[in-house]
N, C-alpha and C positions, 0 to 999 in steps of 0.2 A: 652446490645445488641450493636454491632458495626454498625455504619452507613457508607454507601458507600459515597465516595466523588464524587459527580456528577457535571459535567459542560457541557455546550453546546460547541460543536466544532465550530470554526469560519469558517472552510471550509468543504466542503463535503468529504466523504471518497474517492470518485473517484479522486478528486483534490489532496488529500494528497498522495494517492498511485502513481499518475502520477508524482508528484514532487519527491517522494522518488526514483522512477525508473529513472527519469532524473538525479538526484544527483548521484545515483550509477553508471550510465553509464558515467557521466563526470569524476568521480573518477577513473573508470576503464581505461578510455582513456589515462591517464597520466602514468599508470603503465606498466612495461614491461610484455610480456606474461609470465604467470605463474599461480600458484594456487590461489594467492590472487586476481588477475584480474578475473580469472574464477569465483570465488566466488561472486564478485561484480556483474558480468554480470548475474549470476544465480539469485541473489537477485532481480535485475532489472526485469528479465523475470517473476519471481514469482509475483512481485508487479503489473506488467502489466496484468498478468493472473487474479489476484484478482480484478483488476479494471474492466476487462471485465465481470467477474462473477457478480460483484456488479451491473453492468449496466443491467444485465438480471433480477435481483430481483425486485419485486414491491417496491414502496416506503414504508418506515416503518409504516406509518399509515394504509396501506392496508394489511400488513402482519398479519396473525392470531397470537394470543397470546397463542399458544398451547405449 
């Protein structure tokens, strides 16, 4: 039977998503307008939306295990 490799994250999901969004926006700033820049901005917006959704969820210990 295979075992999953588990480890504790050093930072919260919200923090990781915020950092990812910030990094994507910084990378997009230096690019000229175009499809690559648009894709980076889209990824940043998606990460920010995911961070907002994560903020609405209860803490993991309070979530039901269904």
